[in-house]
C-alpha positions as CSV (number, residue, x, y, z in Angstrom):
1,M,-7.0,40.6,-10.5
2,P,-8.7,42.9,-8.3
3,A,-11.9,42.2,-6.9
4,T,-15.3,44.5,-8.4
5,P,-15.9,47.1,-5.8
6,G,-18.4,45.9,-3.2
7,H,-17.4,42.3,-3.9
8,A,-14.8,40.2,-1.7
9,A,-11.9,38.3,-3.5
10,P,-12.0,34.5,-2.3
11,A,-9.7,34.1,0.5
12,P,-5.6,33.0,-0.4
13,A,-4.7,29.8,-0.6
14,G,-3.0,28.7,2.4
15,S,-5.2,30.8,5.3
16,A,-6.2,29.1,8.3
17,A,-6.0,26.1,8.8
18,T,-6.2,24.9,4.5
19,D,-5.3,21.6,3.9
20,A,-2.5,22.5,1.1
21,T,-4.0,18.9,-0.9
22,L,-7.4,20.9,-0.8
23,V,-6.2,23.9,-2.6
24,T,-6.9,24.6,-6.6
25,E,-4.4,25.9,-9.0
26,A,-6.9,29.1,-9.1
27,E,-6.4,29.7,-5.5
28,R,-3.0,29.3,-5.9
29,S,-2.5,31.0,-8.6
30,G,-4.7,34.3,-7.5
31,F,-7.3,32.8,-9.6
32,L,-5.4,34.2,-12.7
33,R,-5.3,30.2,-13.7
34,T,-7.5,27.7,-12.9
35,G,-6.7,23.5,-13.3
36,R,-6.5,20.9,-16.0
37,Y,-8.5,18.0,-16.2
38,A,-6.4,15.9,-13.6
39,E,-6.7,18.0,-10.6
40,V,-10.4,17.6,-10.5
41,I,-9.6,14.1,-10.0
42,A,-6.8,14.3,-7.4
43,L,-9.0,16.6,-6.0
44,C,-11.8,14.1,-5.7
45,D,-9.5,11.7,-4.0
46,A,-8.2,14.4,-1.8
47,F,-11.5,15.1,-0.4
48,A,-12.3,11.9,0.6
49,A,-8.9,10.8,2.1
50,R,-9.3,14.3,3.9
51,H,-13.1,13.6,5.6
52,P,-13.5,9.6,5.4
53,D,-16.7,10.3,7.0
54,A,-18.5,12.5,4.9
55,V,-17.2,12.3,1.4
56,R,-17.0,9.4,-1.0
57,C,-15.2,10.3,-4.9
58,I,-16.9,8.3,-7.2
59,D,-16.8,7.8,-10.9
60,F,-20.6,7.9,-12.5
61,G,-18.9,7.2,-16.3
62,T,-16.7,7.6,-19.1
63,T,-16.0,10.5,-21.7
64,P,-15.6,9.1,-25.2
65,E,-11.9,10.4,-24.9
66,G,-11.7,7.8,-21.8
67,R,-11.6,10.4,-19.2
68,P,-13.7,9.6,-15.8
69,M,-16.5,11.5,-14.9
70,K,-15.5,12.4,-11.2
71,A,-18.3,13.2,-8.7
72,L,-18.3,14.2,-5.1
73,V,-20.7,12.7,-2.3
74,A,-20.5,14.7,0.7
75,S,-22.4,14.8,4.1
76,R,-22.6,14.6,7.7
77,S,-25.4,12.2,8.1
78,G,-23.3,9.3,7.7
79,A,-25.7,8.5,4.0
80,L,-23.4,8.2,1.4
81,T,-25.1,6.4,-1.0
82,P,-28.3,7.0,-2.7
83,E,-30.3,4.0,-1.1
84,A,-28.8,5.6,2.2
85,A,-30.0,8.8,1.3
86,R,-33.3,7.9,0.7
87,A,-33.9,5.1,3.7
88,R,-33.1,8.5,5.9
89,G,-35.1,10.6,3.5
90,L,-32.8,13.3,3.4
91,P,-32.5,15.9,0.5
92,V,-30.3,15.5,-1.9
93,L,-28.7,18.9,-4.2
94,L,-26.9,18.0,-7.2
95,V,-24.5,21.0,-8.2
96,Q,-23.0,20.5,-11.6
97,G,-20.1,22.7,-12.8
98,G,-18.4,22.5,-16.6
99,I,-21.5,21.8,-18.5
100,H,-19.5,24.4,-20.8
101,A,-16.0,23.6,-19.7
102,G,-15.1,27.6,-20.9
103,E,-17.6,28.9,-18.4
104,V,-15.1,27.0,-15.2
105,D,-16.4,28.7,-12.1
106,G,-18.7,26.8,-11.4
107,K,-15.6,23.6,-10.6
108,D,-13.4,26.2,-8.8
109,A,-16.0,27.8,-6.7
110,G,-17.7,24.1,-5.8
111,F,-14.2,22.7,-4.5
112,L,-13.5,26.5,-2.8
113,A,-17.5,26.2,-1.1
114,L,-17.0,22.3,-0.2
115,R,-14.1,22.9,1.5
116,E,-15.6,25.9,3.8
117,V,-18.8,23.8,4.3
118,L,-16.9,20.3,5.4
119,G,-14.3,22.4,8.1
120,G,-17.2,24.5,9.3
121,E,-16.5,28.0,7.9
122,A,-19.7,28.3,6.4
123,A,-22.8,27.0,5.9
124,P,-22.6,25.1,9.5
125,G,-24.6,22.0,10.1
126,A,-26.3,22.1,6.8
127,L,-24.1,19.1,6.1
128,E,-26.1,16.8,8.9
129,D,-29.4,17.5,6.8
130,V,-28.6,17.2,2.9
131,V,-26.5,15.0,0.4
132,L,-24.7,17.1,-1.9
133,V,-23.1,15.0,-4.8
134,F,-21.2,17.9,-7.0
135,V,-19.6,17.2,-10.4
136,P,-17.0,19.8,-11.0
137,V,-16.7,19.3,-14.5
138,F,-19.6,17.5,-16.5
139,N,-18.0,18.0,-20.0
140,A,-14.6,16.8,-18.7
141,D,-13.3,16.1,-22.4
142,G,-14.6,19.8,-23.7
143,H,-12.7,21.3,-20.5
144,E,-9.4,20.0,-22.1
145,R,-9.4,21.1,-25.1
146,F,-7.5,24.0,-22.9
147,G,-6.7,27.1,-24.7
148,R,-6.1,30.9,-24.4
149,W,-9.4,32.2,-26.4
150,N,-12.0,29.6,-25.7
151,R,-13.8,32.5,-24.3
152,P,-13.1,35.8,-26.1
153,N,-15.9,37.6,-24.0
154,Q,-14.5,36.4,-20.4
155,R,-12.1,38.1,-17.9
156,G,-10.4,34.8,-16.5
157,P,-8.9,32.6,-16.3
158,E,-5.9,32.9,-18.4
159,E,-7.3,29.7,-20.4
160,M,-10.2,27.6,-20.0
161,G,-11.7,24.6,-22.0
162,W,-14.7,24.9,-24.7
163,R,-17.6,24.9,-24.8
164,T,-18.7,21.5,-26.2
165,T,-17.7,18.1,-25.7
166,A,-14.7,16.0,-28.0
167,Q,-17.8,14.7,-30.3
168,N,-18.9,18.6,-30.9
169,Y,-22.2,18.5,-28.2
170,N,-23.6,21.2,-26.6
171,L,-24.8,19.2,-23.3
172,N,-27.3,21.2,-22.3
173,R,-29.2,21.0,-25.5
174,D,-28.7,17.2,-24.8
175,Y,-30.7,16.4,-21.6
176,V,-34.4,15.2,-23.9
177,K,-32.7,13.9,-26.9
178,A,-29.5,12.8,-24.7
179,D,-26.9,11.7,-27.6
180,A,-24.2,12.1,-25.4
181,P,-22.4,9.6,-23.5
182,E,-21.9,12.4,-21.1
183,M,-25.3,13.1,-20.8
184,Q,-26.8,9.5,-20.9
185,A,-24.2,9.1,-17.9
186,M,-26.0,11.9,-15.9
187,L,-29.4,10.7,-16.2
188,G,-28.0,7.6,-14.9
189,L,-26.7,9.6,-11.9
190,V,-30.0,11.7,-11.4
191,E,-31.8,8.4,-11.7
192,A,-29.9,6.8,-9.2
193,W,-29.4,9.9,-6.3
194,D,-33.0,11.8,-7.5
195,P,-31.9,15.1,-6.1
196,I,-34.8,17.3,-5.5
197,A,-32.9,20.5,-6.9
198,Y,-29.9,19.8,-9.5
199,V,-28.0,23.8,-9.6
200,D,-26.3,24.2,-13.4
201,L,-23.7,26.8,-13.0
202,H,-22.7,28.7,-15.9
203,A,-20.8,31.9,-17.3
204,T,-22.9,34.1,-19.6
205,N,-22.3,35.4,-22.9
206,G,-23.9,38.5,-23.3
207,A,-23.8,42.3,-23.0
208,Q,-21.2,44.5,-20.5
209,F,-23.1,45.5,-16.9
210,E,-23.2,45.7,-13.3
211,H,-25.3,42.4,-12.4
212,D,-23.0,40.3,-11.3
213,I,-25.3,37.0,-11.4
214,S,-28.8,35.6,-12.5
215,V,-30.7,32.6,-11.1
216,Q,-33.5,31.2,-12.7
217,I,-35.8,28.3,-11.3
218,E,-38.3,25.9,-12.1
219,P,-40.4,25.0,-11.6
220,L,-41.2,28.3,-11.1
221,H,-43.6,29.9,-14.1
222,S,-44.4,26.0,-15.0
223,G,-44.8,22.5,-13.7
224,D,-47.0,22.0,-11.5
225,P,-48.5,25.1,-9.5
226,A,-47.9,24.4,-5.7
227,L,-44.2,23.1,-6.8
228,A,-43.8,26.7,-8.6
229,Q,-44.8,28.6,-5.6
230,A,-41.8,26.7,-3.7
231,G,-39.5,27.6,-6.5
232,R,-40.3,31.1,-6.2
233,A,-40.0,31.4,-2.6
234,L,-36.7,29.4,-3.3
235,R,-35.2,32.1,-6.0
236,D,-36.4,35.1,-3.6
237,A,-34.5,33.4,-0.8
238,L,-31.2,32.9,-2.9
239,L,-31.4,36.5,-4.5
240,A,-31.6,37.9,-0.6
241,D,-28.4,36.3,0.2
242,L,-26.4,36.9,-2.8
243,E,-28.1,40.7,-2.5
244,A,-26.9,40.4,1.2
245,K,-23.2,39.3,0.3
246,G,-22.5,42.5,-1.6
247,S,-24.4,40.7,-5.6
248,L,-26.5,42.3,-7.6
249,P,-28.7,39.7,-8.6
250,L,-31.2,39.4,-11.5
251,P,-34.2,36.7,-11.7
252,F,-34.0,36.3,-15.4
253,Y,-31.5,35.8,-17.9
254,P,-29.5,39.2,-19.1
255,S,-29.9,38.2,-22.9
256,F,-31.6,41.4,-25.0
257,E,-34.8,40.6,-27.0
258,T,-32.9,42.3,-30.3
259,H,-28.9,40.7,-29.7
260,D,-26.3,43.8,-29.0
261,D,-29.2,46.5,-28.4
262,P,-29.8,47.3,-24.4
263,S,-33.1,49.5,-25.7
264,S,-35.1,46.4,-27.0
265,G,-35.7,45.0,-23.9
266,I,-35.5,41.1,-22.3
267,V,-37.8,38.7,-22.6
268,D,-38.5,35.9,-20.0
269,G,-39.7,32.8,-20.6
270,V,-39.5,28.8,-19.7
271,A,-36.6,27.4,-21.4
272,P,-37.5,24.0,-23.0
273,P,-36.2,20.7,-21.6
274,R,-33.4,20.1,-23.1
275,F,-31.8,22.9,-20.6
276,S,-31.3,21.6,-17.4
277,H,-33.8,23.8,-15.7
278,G,-36.2,23.3,-18.5
279,Y,-36.0,19.7,-17.9
280,F,-35.7,19.0,-14.0
281,A,-39.3,20.7,-13.8
282,L,-41.5,18.1,-15.6
283,R,-39.3,15.6,-13.0
284,N,-41.6,17.5,-10.3
285,R,-37.5,18.7,-9.0
286,F,-36.5,21.9,-9.2
287,G,-34.2,22.8,-11.9
288,I,-31.7,26.2,-11.3
289,L,-29.5,28.2,-13.8
290,V,-27.0,29.7,-12.3
291,E,-25.0,32.0,-14.5
292,T,-22.2,34.6,-13.3
293,H,-21.4,37.5,-15.1
294,S,-18.7,37.0,-17.7
295,W,-17.3,40.4,-18.2
296,K,-17.0,40.1,-14.3
297,E,-13.2,39.4,-13.3
298,Y,-12.5,35.9,-12.4
299,P,-12.2,35.7,-8.6
300,V,-15.1,37.9,-8.3
301,R,-17.4,35.2,-10.2
302,V,-15.5,32.2,-8.1
303,R,-16.5,34.2,-5.3
304,V,-20.5,35.2,-6.1
305,T,-20.9,31.2,-8.1
306,R,-19.4,30.2,-4.2
307,N,-21.7,32.4,-2.4
308,L,-25.1,30.7,-4.6
309,V,-23.3,27.3,-3.6
310,V,-23.1,27.5,0.0
311,G,-27.0,29.3,0.1
312,M,-28.3,26.9,-1.6
313,L,-27.0,23.9,1.1
314,E,-28.2,26.4,3.6
315,Q,-31.8,26.4,2.2
316,T,-31.6,22.9,1.3
317,A,-30.6,22.0,5.0
318,R,-34.1,24.4,5.9
319,H,-36.5,23.1,3.3
320,G,-35.1,20.4,2.2
321,R,-37.3,17.7,4.1
322,D,-40.7,20.2,2.9
323,W,-39.1,20.1,-0.9
324,L,-39.5,16.1,-0.7
325,R,-42.8,16.5,0.3
326,A,-44.1,18.8,-2.2
327,A,-42.8,16.8,-4.9
328,A,-44.4,13.6,-3.8
329,D,-47.1,15.3,-3.5
330,A,-46.5,17.0,-7.0
331,D,-45.4,13.2,-8.1
332,A,-49.1,12.0,-7.5
333,R,-51.0,15.6,-9.1
334,A,-49.3,14.2,-12.4
335,A,-49.6,10.7,-11.8
336,A,-53.8,12.4,-12.5
337,L,-53.1,14.8,-15.4
338,G,-54.5,11.7,-17.9
339,G,-57.5,13.7,-20.0
340,R,-56.5,17.5,-18.2
341,D,-55.1,20.2,-20.3
342,V,-51.7,20.0,-20.4
343,P,-48.4,23.1,-21.3
344,L,-46.2,21.9,-23.5
345,D,-44.1,25.2,-23.6
346,W,-44.7,28.2,-22.3
347,V,-44.3,32.5,-23.5
348,A,-44.0,35.6,-22.6
349,T,-47.2,38.0,-23.3
350,D,-46.7,41.4,-24.8
351,R,-47.4,43.4,-21.2
352,V,-44.3,45.0,-20.3
353,R,-42.9,46.6,-17.6
354,T,-39.7,49.1,-16.8
355,V,-37.1,47.7,-13.9
356,D,-33.8,49.5,-13.4
357,F,-30.7,47.8,-14.6
358,R,-27.4,48.5,-13.3
359,G,-25.9,48.9,-17.2
360,Y,-22.6,51.4,-18.4
361,A,-23.6,54.2,-21.0
362,W,-23.8,53.0,-24.3
363,T,-23.5,53.6,-28.0
364,R,-24.6,52.4,-31.1
365,T,-23.1,53.7,-34.1
366,P,-22.6,52.4,-37.7
367,S,-19.3,50.0,-38.1
368,D,-16.4,50.7,-40.6
369,V,-15.4,47.0,-40.4
370,S,-19.0,45.0,-40.4
371,G,-21.2,47.7,-41.8
372,A,-23.7,47.0,-38.8
373,L,-24.3,49.4,-36.1
374,A,-21.9,48.6,-33.8
375,T,-22.4,48.5,-29.8
376,R,-19.6,49.6,-27.7
377,Y,-20.2,50.6,-23.8
378,D,-18.3,52.5,-20.9
379,E,-17.5,50.7,-17.9
380,N,-15.9,54.2,-16.6
381,T,-20.1,55.4,-16.6
382,P,-22.2,53.6,-14.7
383,Q,-25.7,53.8,-15.4
384,I,-29.5,53.1,-14.7
385,W,-31.0,51.7,-17.3
386,K,-34.6,51.8,-17.8
387,M,-35.3,48.4,-19.1
388,P,-38.7,46.9,-21.2
389,L,-39.1,43.7,-19.5
390,R,-41.9,41.3,-20.9
391,D,-42.5,38.6,-17.9
392,E,-45.5,37.9,-17.7
393,V,-45.4,33.6,-18.8
394,V,-48.2,31.9,-19.7
395,P,-48.8,28.5,-21.4
396,G,-48.1,28.0,-25.2
397,R,-49.5,24.9,-26.9
398,S,-51.2,23.1,-24.9
399,V,-52.8,19.3,-25.0
400,D,-55.0,17.5,-23.6
401,A,-53.0,14.4,-21.8
402,P,-54.0,11.0,-22.8
403,A,-56.2,9.3,-20.7
404,G,-55.0,6.2,-20.9
405,G,-51.4,6.4,-22.5
406,Y,-49.4,6.4,-25.2
407,L,-49.0,2.6,-27.6
408,V,-45.6,2.9,-29.8
409,P,-46.0,-0.1,-32.0
410,A,-43.3,-2.9,-32.0
411,A,-41.6,-1.4,-35.4
412,H,-40.4,1.4,-33.3
413,A,-40.5,-0.1,-29.8
414,A,-36.6,-0.5,-29.4
415,S,-35.7,3.4,-29.5
416,V,-38.6,4.8,-28.2
417,S,-37.9,2.8,-25.5
418,R,-34.0,3.5,-24.7
419,S,-35.2,7.1,-24.2
420,L,-37.8,6.1,-21.7
421,D,-35.4,4.5,-20.2
422,L,-32.8,7.5,-20.1
423,H,-35.4,9.4,-18.4
424,G,-36.9,7.1,-16.3
425,I,-40.7,7.3,-18.0
426,G,-42.0,3.6,-17.0
427,Y,-43.7,1.3,-19.7
428,R,-44.8,-1.8,-20.8
429,R,-44.6,-4.2,-23.4
430,L,-47.8,-5.7,-25.4
431,D,-47.5,-9.8,-25.4
432,T,-50.7,-9.3,-27.2
433,P,-51.7,-7.7,-29.9
434,L,-54.1,-5.4,-29.8
435,P,-56.6,-5.8,-33.0
436,D,-59.1,-2.9,-33.9
437,A,-58.6,-0.6,-31.3
438,A,-59.6,2.4,-30.7
439,L,-57.1,5.2,-30.5
440,E,-55.8,8.4,-31.5
441,V,-54.1,8.9,-34.0
442,F,-51.7,12.8,-35.2
443,R,-51.9,12.8,-38.9
444,A,-49.8,16.0,-40.0
445,S,-51.3,18.1,-42.0
446,A,-48.4,19.8,-43.0
447,W,-44.6,19.1,-42.1
448,R,-41.1,21.3,-42.2
449,P,-38.0,19.6,-41.7
450,S,-35.4,21.5,-41.2
451,A,-32.8,23.4,-43.8
452,T,-30.0,22.7,-41.3
453,S,-28.6,20.3,-39.1
454,T,-29.1,20.9,-35.4
455,E,-26.8,19.0,-32.6
456,G,-26.2,16.3,-35.4
457,H,-30.4,16.4,-36.4
458,Q,-32.6,17.6,-39.6
459,R,-35.2,18.7,-36.6
460,L,-38.7,18.7,-37.6
461,E,-42.4,21.0,-37.1
462,V,-45.7,19.5,-38.0
463,D,-49.2,20.5,-38.1
464,G,-51.9,18.4,-37.5
465,A,-54.1,16.9,-34.0
466,W,-55.6,13.6,-33.1
467,A,-58.5,12.4,-34.3
468,P,-60.0,9.1,-33.3
469,E,-59.3,5.9,-35.6
470,T,-59.2,2.5,-35.7
471,R,-56.2,0.6,-35.9
472,T,-54.6,-3.2,-35.1
473,L,-50.8,-3.3,-33.0
474,G,-49.0,-6.1,-33.4
475,A,-47.4,-7.9,-30.6
476,G,-44.5,-6.2,-28.7
477,A,-45.8,-2.5,-29.0
478,L,-45.1,-0.5,-25.6
479,F,-47.5,0.8,-23.8
480,V,-46.7,4.1,-21.3
481,P,-49.5,4.8,-19.0
482,I,-50.0,8.1,-18.1
483,A,-50.6,7.6,-14.6
484,Q,-46.8,7.7,-13.5
485,P,-44.7,10.5,-11.9
486,R,-42.8,11.5,-14.8
487,A,-46.2,12.1,-17.1
488,R,-45.0,15.4,-18.0
489,L,-41.7,14.3,-19.1
490,A,-43.8,11.6,-21.1
491,M,-45.7,14.0,-22.9
492,A,-42.3,15.8,-23.2
493,V,-41.1,13.1,-25.4
494,L,-43.7,11.7,-26.9
495,E,-45.9,14.6,-28.0
496,P,-45.0,15.2,-31.0
497,Q,-45.7,19.2,-31.2
498,A,-43.4,19.4,-27.8
499,P,-40.6,21.1,-28.8
500,D,-38.3,19.1,-27.4
501,S,-39.9,15.5,-28.7
502,M,-38.3,12.5,-30.5
503,L,-40.6,13.8,-33.3
504,A,-39.4,17.6,-33.1
505,W,-35.6,16.1,-32.9
506,G,-35.9,14.0,-36.0
507,A,-36.5,10.3,-34.5
508,F,-39.8,10.1,-36.8
509,N,-38.8,11.7,-40.5
510,N,-39.2,8.8,-42.1
511,A,-42.9,9.0,-41.6
512,F,-42.7,12.1,-43.3
513,E,-40.7,11.1,-46.7
514,R,-43.1,10.4,-49.5
515,K,-41.4,6.4,-50.6
516,E,-44.1,5.6,-53.6
517,Y,-45.2,6.9,-56.5
518,M,-47.8,6.6,-59.5
519,E,-46.1,7.7,-62.9
520,A,-47.8,9.8,-64.6
521,Y,-49.1,8.0,-67.5
522,V,-50.6,5.5,-64.9
523,A,-52.2,8.5,-63.0
524,E,-54.2,9.9,-65.8
525,D,-55.8,6.5,-66.7
526,V,-56.3,6.3,-63.0
527,A,-58.2,9.6,-63.0
528,L,-60.1,8.8,-65.8
529,D,-61.6,6.1,-64.2
530,M,-62.4,8.0,-61.4
531,L,-63.8,10.9,-62.5
532,R,-67.1,8.7,-63.8
533,D,-68.1,8.9,-60.4
534,P,-69.9,12.1,-60.2
535,E,-69.3,12.8,-56.7
536,V,-65.3,12.9,-57.4
537,R,-66.2,14.9,-61.1
538,A,-67.8,17.8,-58.9
539,A,-64.8,17.5,-55.8
540,F,-62.2,17.8,-58.9
541,D,-63.7,20.8,-60.3
542,R,-64.7,22.4,-57.4
543,R,-61.3,22.6,-56.6
544,L,-60.1,23.5,-60.2
545,A,-62.2,26.7,-59.7
546,E,-61.0,27.2,-56.8
547,D,-57.5,26.7,-56.1
548,P,-55.7,28.7,-59.0
549,E,-52.1,27.3,-58.4
550,F,-53.6,23.7,-58.1
551,A,-55.4,24.6,-61.6
552,A,-51.5,24.8,-63.0
553,S,-50.0,22.3,-62.1
554,P,-50.0,19.1,-63.7
555,A,-48.5,16.9,-60.9
556,A,-50.8,18.4,-58.0
557,R,-54.1,17.4,-59.9
558,L,-52.9,13.8,-61.1
559,E,-52.0,14.0,-57.0
560,W,-55.1,14.9,-56.3
561,F,-56.0,11.3,-57.6
562,H,-53.4,9.8,-56.3
563,R,-55.1,10.5,-53.0
564,R,-58.1,9.1,-53.5
565,H,-56.7,5.5,-55.6
566,S,-56.2,2.4,-53.1
567,S,-52.2,2.9,-53.9
568,W,-51.3,5.8,-51.7
569,D,-49.4,5.6,-48.9
570,E,-52.1,5.7,-45.4
571,R,-49.3,6.2,-43.9
572,L,-47.7,9.0,-45.1
573,G,-47.4,11.8,-42.3
574,L,-48.8,9.6,-39.5
575,Y,-46.8,9.9,-36.7
576,P,-46.1,6.5,-35.3
577,V,-47.1,7.0,-32.0
578,F,-51.1,6.8,-30.5
579,R,-52.6,7.4,-27.8
580,T,-55.2,5.5,-25.9
581,A,-57.8,6.6,-23.7
582,T,-58.1,2.9,-21.6
583,V,-55.2,0.8,-20.0
584,P,-54.7,-2.8,-22.4
585,R,-54.8,-5.7,-20.7
């Protein structure tokens, strides 16, 4: 396919001094095709064999269909293990392709970039100061669900993999809940290497326009403020580098506020931590979402992605040690968040500014097929859109972090500890009971289970607030201190109203299901007995007068009395994770 004007296509296979064993099927085919997963396995071994002093090929997991999950570790520093990288104080850059295996640009671009960097053609000297961990295809099973129309709104290659895993998980919705075996393996890789930056390579869906890549980084709007300043500087440097190489990069995801309507504009924001770049900000590390534009031809998308990977290597070599110091300082500040206001999510304000956006002429007219308005683009007519953009991003819901930490009763310790272990969040088990402990508890005033499942879960939203209460916890409870570097991540997992908390993903739905009842004939007698109390009679009469809907419902009237009876389940709506202002012994 021809290159888009302003972009150079990747060099053809077999150019000067290229080792044929390191050339991808994409290059050999002129970027008409991409290789199958067997090529990833072969190339991983071939790079290690060709550069034994600088590359290791490692397995970091096995997919549900039995495929090895491959990563290449590359550095000319001599540090090719996590321990060696830490001992040398070297920044680790993790570059991941194929989380959505139909968006295959990252795999072929990463191999191309790695070959050129190892050969001295790109980013000279960068690998002296950086350890690169390259995962060509995260979703290996999805990669092998090969087909021509797996990405109908993407130009090339001829065939590609599938968006989700063999178990139908969307891995870029799984960073916090970590259901998929692939995600559990990735979190293990991340825990071992602790990359200062994690680059997640995608291709967009969406409209047709001239821009060819977008780059989003967090912390930038969110997270530790000082680290966010470094994130903005990194984002700006990457965009400038891409622009110098002929790209038209964007600093926000190019998705319209009203789907398929360019006039509605774009709203920037911070992704919740189910997404890669939202997740890593909570670890005080950089999460970088890269999206090439799916309507660009495949050789162009590979070249642009290759440029991003090389640019990221150069930036990491130049600034990585400074980032490590900034991250260590952010870790220390996170460990001191107890009692402070911490945002759980972020929103764009209503402030609108207009930006020039490189689009095409378009129409939006009624469709004879769908009966709805249909948008059509004319790629022969470039056009500057005056695009409304809302990119002032501020905290949404915030809570005060607990002064001491969280307490998880023994009944829920196993399920919660699994999540804490996956994310490297510190905790300890209590060997002795905590009798009559002064705690904070969250009692939901209302809860709304989702009508349909998401990623195999029935999500839950709750209203309510933390309030003081005295409770007794038995031995075997977990204490999760807030005084730890991953305090923000602990809050994302355990705060009930955080967007990707365990509660939000339905892990505690049983706590919001009523399991015991009082028969109506019993409730009638209980009510008559309780009405002998003048205060109860006055409160009941007041409710009847003020709430006609309540007055008209026999069931609601009887439940009013049941809720005041000792048989009522006091745990209904009680979130089974508590907060403490003190550190238990």
